[in-house]
Residue, then its C-alpha position, 0 to 999 in steps of 0.5 A: m645791756p649785757l647778760p650775766g653769763c650763760v643763762r640755763e633754765r629748765t622747764s618741768l611738767n611735774k604737776s607740783a610745779p606752780v604753772a603746771s598746777f594752773f594747767f591741770g586745774f584749768a583743763q581736764v579730759k573726761k571721756g575724751q573731751l576737754t573740760f574747764s574746771t575753773p572759769n577764772a583760772l586764767a586770771e588766777w594764773e596771771h596773779e601767780l605769774c606776777e608773784r613769780q615774775p617781777e617783769a609781769a607784775k610791773l606791767l600787769k599791776s599797773p592801772a588799766e589807764e596806764q596800760h592803755r596809755r603805754g599801749y600794751f594792754h591788749t598785746l600782753r594779755e593776748i600773749l599770756q592767754q595762749p595756753a588757755t585758748w589752745l585748750r578751747t580751740a582743741q575742744q572746739m575743733s574736736e567737736r567738728t571732727l565729722e565735718m572735717r572728715e567730710c572736707l577731707e574725704r577723697a581729697r588728693l591735694v590739700v592747700l593751706t592759704g592765707s595772707g601775712s602771718s596767716e600764710y606762715a601759719g600754713d607753713c607751720v602745718r603743711l609738712p606734718l599734715q602731709k605726713q599724717r594724711g599721705v596726700n600732697t600738701v602745699a602752702i600758698a600765699g593768698g595773693a598768688f591766686l589773685i595773679s593767676p588762680a590756677s597756676p600755683l596749684p599742683p594738678e591732683r584733684p579733688g582737693l581741699v583749700i584751707s583758708l586761714a585768717r584772723s579777721g577774714d576781711s583781707p582782699e586777698s583772702v576773700g578774692a582768692l576764695s571767690l576766684l577758686l570757687e569760680s575757676d576750679p569746681e573740683l576744689r572744696h574749701l574750709v575756712i578757719t577764722c578768728n572772726a565769725g563776722g568777717k567777710l571770709a566767714t559770711s560771704f559764702h553762706g549757702n555754698s555747699r563747697v565752703q565750710v566755715i569754722a570760726l574760733d572763739d572770739g577771744t582769739n581775734d586779737r585786738s592788737l595790731v600784731m597777731t599773737s594768739s590769733f596766729t597760734n590758735l590758727v596753727i592749733a586749729a589746722q593741726s587738728l586736720g591730721f587727727v580727724n580719726v584720732s581726736q583723743l591724740y589731738q587733745a593730748q597733744c594740745s594739752r601737752l603744748s599748753a602745759i609747756a607754753s604755760q611753764l615757758i612763760e613763767t620760767h623764761l619771761g624775765t630772761l627773755a625781757t632782759a635779752a630783748r633789752s640787750n643792744f642787738k640791732r639785727i636778729v636771725f631766727l633759725g628753724t627746720r621743717a615745720r619750725f621754719g614756719a615759726a622762724r618766719e612768724a617770729a621774724l615778722k613779729m620783731l619787724e612789726m613790733t619794732a617798726g622795722r628798727v630791728t632788722a629780722m631774718p628767718e632762715t634754715y640752718l643749712g640755708l644760713r651757710h649759703g650767703p645769709m651767714s654774712f647777715v650775722h654781725d657783732d650786733t646780731l642776736v641768733v635765735c635757734f629753734l633746736s629740733s628734737e629729731s636726731t638727724a636734724r639736730a645733728y646738722e643744726c648743732d654743727l651749724i651752731r658750733e660753726l657760728d661759735q668757731k667763727g665768733l659770729g653773733m652777739m649772743k644766742i638763744v637756744v630753744g629746745d629740750r635737752v640742749p647740749t651744753d657745748l652749744l653755749r658761749k658765755h652770754d648765751i641763753v637756753v630756753e629749755c622746754s621739757g616735753l618738746v621731745e615727746a611733743g615732737d617737732d611737728a607740734s613745736p612751732v607754737i612754742d617757738v613762736v611764743v618765744g619770738q612774741l615775748l622777745a618782740f614785745f619787750r624790745c618794742m617796749e624798750e624802743g619806746l613804742r606801743p605794742d598794741s599799735p607800734s607803727e606810729s606813722g600808720v605804715i601798717n595797720r591791724v586791718v590792711q587798707s583797701f587795694k584794687l583787685h585786678l580780676p581776670g576778665s573784668a571790664s573795669d580791671g578790678k574793684h575796690n574792697s572796703s577793708g582787709d586783714g593782711k594777717 
C-alpha cells in the first residue's frame, strides 16, 4: 500500500501533551526514588491511546476472545506496557545499587552474555558501559562458552560476567555459567532475568560468586517473541553504568519512558501503514550501541513474519562494503539516526547516497531533529524530541520499539498470529532441549529439559 507522500511527525515532551500527562501522572521522583501515583495509569493510558489512534482502538477494543483467536492479545500489550515497565525496572535496579557496586568492585573486565535477543541486549549496553566504567567490556554469545569456556574471554582479571535472560532456562545460559564457575575462579557473576523461577535464577543458590536479580514478573513476556523482556533487560543492564549516580539513571529512564510513550501515541498508526506496504526485504541501520538495536529489530521482523520478510541489520559504513547490494526496489530501509554530530555526518552521507542511487522502496528515519533533505517523497520521519538530550548510548530501547511495531503490524498483515507466529513450530518461546557436549564428560554431554533462546 503506497503511503501518501512524506510523513513527518514530531514527538514532544511538553507536559501538556496527552501521553506526557500519562507519564508524569504515572511516575514521580521523590527524594531520588521513583514512585507510582496511579496504579491503573497504564490502563488509563491505553484508553487514551485508543481515543487518538484508530489502529490501537480496533485491536484493543475487540473482545478478549477475539484477540486470543487472532493471536495478538499478549504481544500488543507487551509492546505497549514498555514505558511503564521501564520505570518499575529503574526503581528496582536503583534499590540494588549496593549489591551491584559489590559485583563491580575491582573488576577489570566486564562480560555481557546471553542467547538470541538476550545477546543483542548486551550489544546495546556494551560500549556505553565500557565508557562509564573505564574497563574492557565485551558482549559474547552464551553458546561461545559451551564450545570453549576460556577462549572467548579477554585476559583481564578479576572480572564480572553479566548473564541476561528472559526465562533463564536456556541450555546455553545455564551451561555457560556452570562451566565458567568451574573453569575461572576469578570471575564473579551477576544474573539479570525476567523469571525468578527459571533455572538461571534458582540453580546457583548458595554460591557466593553468583548474584541474581529477577525483574518484575510482568516483564517475562508470554508471547513467543521478546519485546518488553528485551528492553527491560537493556534498561536493567544500563544501571551498572550509574551505580554511583543512581539519580542520573532514574532521570534517564524517566526521559526514555516519556519518549517511548509519545512515540507510540504519535507514530503507531503511521508505522502500521508502513508495515502494510509491499516491501519484501528490510534493512535496519545503526551505529555503535544502536547497531545492537538494529540486530534486535531485524530479528523481530524475521520472527514475527516467520521469515517471509528477509531482514538484515548493518552499520551505515558497513552497508557500502557489499551489503548495499541487498537494497532493492522492494526494500524498506530503517535508519536509526545518531544524535552525535560526527556519527550523524557519516550516516547522512550514506542516506543521501542511497537516494542518489535510487535504492530502496522507502525509508523510515528515526531520530531527533532529522534534516529534511534526507527525505524522498514517500519516506517517513519518526522524530522523537528528547533523543538528543538522552544521547545515543541510551537510545537503543527507543529504536527497538519502532522495530517491534513494524514487525507486529507486518505479522498481522501476513495473516499470522503475533503471540505464536511460527505456525509450523520451527521456533518456540522456550528453545527445545539439545545436547550439551561438556568438556571431559564421559557421556559426551547431557540433555536439558528446556531452554529459552531469547
